C-alpha positions in Angstrom: -0.1 0.0 0.0 1.3 3.3 -0.7 1.8 5.9 2.3 1.4 8.9 0.6 -2.1 8.1 -0.4 -3.2 8.7 3.3 -2.3 12.3 2.7 -5.5 14.5 3.0 -5.1 17.0 0.3 -5.6 15.9 -3.4 -2.6 16.1 -5.4 -3.1 18.0 -8.5 -1.4 15.8 -10.7 1.3 16.6 -13.3 0.9 19.4 -15.8 0.2 16.9 -19.0 -2.6 15.2 -17.0 -4.2 18.6 -16.0 -4.3 19.7 -19.6 -6.1 16.9 -20.8 -10.0 17.0 -21.0 -12.0 15.1 -18.6 -13.4 11.6 -19.6 -17.1 11.6 -20.0 -19.1 10.1 -17.2 -19.5 6.7 -18.9 -15.8 6.4 -19.8 -15.1 7.3 -16.0 -17.3 4.7 -14.7 -15.9 2.2 -17.2 -12.2 3.1 -15.9 -13.5 2.7 -12.3 -15.0 -0.8 -12.8 -11.7 -1.7 -14.9 -10.1 -1.7 -11.6 -12.1 -4.9 -10.3 -9.2 -7.0 -11.7 -7.6 -6.0 -8.5 -10.7 -6.9 -6.4 -10.1 -9.7 -3.9 -12.5 -11.8 -5.2 -9.1 -13.1 -7.2 -6.8 -13.5 -4.3 -5.9 -16.9 -3.5 -7.2 -17.2 -0.1 -10.8 -16.0 -1.2 -10.7 -18.4 -4.1 -9.8 -21.3 -1.8 -12.8 -20.2 0.5 -15.1 -20.1 -2.2 -14.4 -23.2 -4.1 -14.7 -25.3 -1.1 -10.8 -25.9 -0.5 -10.8 -24.2 3.0 -10.8 -26.3 6.4 -12.7 -25.3 9.4 -10.0 -23.3 10.8 -9.6 -21.5 7.9 -13.0 -20.6 7.6 -13.3 -19.6 11.2 -10.0 -17.6 11.0 -11.6 -15.8 8.0 -14.9 -15.0 9.8 -13.0 -14.1 13.1 -10.5 -11.7 11.2 -13.1 -10.0 8.8 -15.1 -9.0 12.1 -12.4 -6.3 12.5 -13.3 -5.2 8.9 -17.0 -5.3 9.9 -17.1 -3.2 13.1 -14.7 -0.6 11.3 -17.0 0.0 8.5 -19.4 2.2 10.7 -16.7 4.0 12.3 -15.4 4.8 8.7 -18.6 6.2 7.6 -19.0 8.1 10.7 -15.8 9.6 9.8 -17.3 10.5 6.2 -20.1 12.2 8.0 -18.0 14.3 10.4 -16.1 15.7 7.1 -19.2 16.3 5.0 -20.9 19.7 5.1 -23.7 18.9 2.7 -26.9 17.8 4.6 -28.2 15.9 1.7 -25.2 13.7 1.4 -25.2 13.1 5.3 -28.8 12.2 5.1 -28.3 9.5 2.8 -25.0 8.4 3.7 -26.0 7.8 7.4 -28.1 4.6 6.5 -24.8 2.8 6.0 -24.2 3.1 9.7 -27.7 1.7 10.5 -27.1 -1.0 8.2 -24.4 -2.1 10.3 -24.9 -0.7 13.6 -28.6 -1.6 13.4 -31.6 0.4 14.7 -34.9 0.7 16.5 -37.4 3.2 15.2 -41.0 3.4 15.5 -41.3 -0.3 16.3 -39.2 -1.1 13.4 -36.4 -3.0 14.4 -33.2 -4.4 12.6 -30.2 -5.7 14.3 -27.7 -4.8 11.5 -24.9 -6.1 9.8 -22.5 -6.5 12.7 -25.2 -8.7 14.6 -25.6 -10.7 11.5 -21.7 -11.3 11.3 -21.7 -12.5 14.8 -24.3 -14.9 13.9 -22.2 -16.0 10.9 -19.4 -16.6 13.6 -21.6 -18.8 15.7 -23.0 -20.7 12.4 -19.2 -21.7 11.9 -18.5 -22.7 15.5 -17.1 -19.7 16.9 -18.4 -18.2 20.2 -19.1 -14.6 20.5 -17.0 -13.8 23.1 -13.7 -15.0 21.3 -15.2 -13.0 18.1 -15.9 -9.8 20.3 -12.7 -9.6 22.2 -10.4 -9.8 18.8 -8.4 -12.5 19.9 -8.0 -14.1 16.7 -7.2 -10.7 14.7 -4.0 -10.8 13.3 -1.6 -7.7 13.4 -1.6 -7.4 9.8 -5.3 -7.4 9.4 -5.6 -4.8 12.2 -3.1 -2.4 10.1 -4.8 -2.8 7.1 -8.2 -1.8 8.5 -7.0 0.9 10.8 -5.1 2.4 7.7 -8.4 2.4 5.9 -10.2 4.3 8.8 -7.4 6.8 9.2 -7.6 7.7 5.5 -11.5 8.2 5.8 -10.9 10.5 8.7 -8.0 12.4 7.4 -9.1 12.6 3.4 -11.5 15.2 1.9 -14.7 13.6 2.3 -15.3 12.9 -1.5 -12.1 10.8 -1.5 -13.5 8.6 1.4 -16.7 8.4 -0.7 -14.7 7.2 -3.6 -12.9 4.7 -1.7 -16.3 2.9 -0.8 -16.6 2.1 -4.5 -15.3 -1.4 -3.9 -19.0 -2.0 -3.6 -19.1 -2.1 -7.2 -17.7 -5.6 -7.1 -19.1 -6.6 -3.9 -22.4 -8.2 -5.0 -20.6 -10.7 -7.3 -18.6 -12.0 -4.3 -21.6 -12.5 -2.0 -23.2 -14.2 -4.8 -20.3 -16.7 -4.9 -20.5 -17.4 -1.2 -24.0 -18.1 -1.3 -23.8 -20.4 -4.2 -20.7 -22.4 -2.9 -20.6 -22.3 0.6 -23.8 -24.8 1.4 -22.5 -27.1 -1.1 -19.0 -27.3 0.2 -19.6 -26.3 3.8 -22.7 -28.5 5.2 -21.6 -28.0 8.7 -22.3 -24.4 8.7 -25.6 -23.5 9.9 -27.5 -22.0 6.8 -29.0 -19.4 8.7 -25.7 -17.9 9.3 -25.4 -16.8 5.8 -27.9 -14.1 6.2 -25.4 -11.2 6.2 -24.2 -12.4 2.6 -28.0 -12.2 1.2 -28.5 -8.7 3.1 -25.4 -7.1 1.5 -26.4 -8.0 -2.4 -29.1 -5.5 -2.4 -27.5 -3.1 0.1 -24.6 -2.9 -1.9 -26.1 -2.0 -5.2 -28.0 0.7 -3.5 -24.6 1.8 -1.9 -22.9 1.7 -5.4 -25.4 4.1 -6.9 -25.3 6.6 -4.2 -21.2 6.5 -4.3 -21.1 6.7 -7.9 -23.5 9.7 -8.0 -21.2 11.3 -5.6 -17.9 10.7 -7.3 -19.3 11.6 -10.7 -20.4 14.9 -9.4 -17.1 15.8 -7.6 -14.5 14.3 -9.6 -14.9 16.4 -12.9 -11.5 17.1 -14.1 -8.8 14.7 -15.6 -6.6 15.3 -12.8 -9.4 14.6 -10.1 -10.4 11.4 -12.1 -6.9 10.1 -11.8 -6.9 10.8 -8.3 -10.3 8.8 -7.9 -8.8 5.9 -9.6 -5.9 6.1 -7.3 -8.0 6.2 -4.2 -10.2 3.2 -5.3 -7.0 1.4 -6.0 -5.9 2.2 -2.4 -8.9 0.5 -1.2 -8.5 -2.5 -3.3 -5.1 -2.7 -2.1 -6.5 -2.9 1.5 -8.9 -5.3 0.9 -5.9 -7.5 -0.8 -3.7 -7.0 2.3 -6.4 -8.2 4.4 -6.5 -11.4 2.7 -2.6 -11.5 2.5 -2.8 -11.2 6.5 -5.3 -14.1 6.7 -3.1 -16.4 4.3 -0.1 -15.9 6.0 -1.9 -16.8 9.4 -3.7 -19.9 8.4 -2.4 -20.8 4.9 -3.9 -21.5 1.3 -4.9 -25.1 0.6 -3.4 -26.3 -2.6 -6.0 -26.5 -5.5 
């Protein structure tokens, strides 16, 4: 991961980039989506999980370590809100915190994604206590996740929003888990997979919001190039998280 991406200010880019015309929205979106080639769906550890080659320790290790990322997501989103002066953006973005932390309002109750992840943990044979106290989280996982949260705190809010566009690629990875895990890991309680089901639709909604903001605010070539750098930074974070788990639990051969 590049250290200079954590600088809060956007770099203006070199003179040649600054002089070039902005890409159209369609071209810009295409270039953002092309970054999916770096998404961790292609990481050997994730491919092992979704092809059924993982043993119980590897599955449990993934669930326990990813919990650290899950609890960081609403903290990251709160950082976006704290830096954003636009009430319309804040009004829409706060839904992401509710999605993960849950809510109860006027008789409507949603336990949220963090609770759903804890149920996944129980379904794979972990106790809530050992997941909540983070005893299984490896140092490299903490480092990667903390780097992402610190970026969201320090960067312009538009860049923090742009970094969330890894959600462009998330529905497919959740669909893979829903399609393959019941077949390969029959020992996992099916109800524990609810988190993946809920995120398929939520991720699509989040993408629409994140794309609209990114298209509106990154409208020069230099800014668009910066958006690509920011998205790549987040993709590198997700890849590094998988590197951390592969280093701790190994990758079973194909």
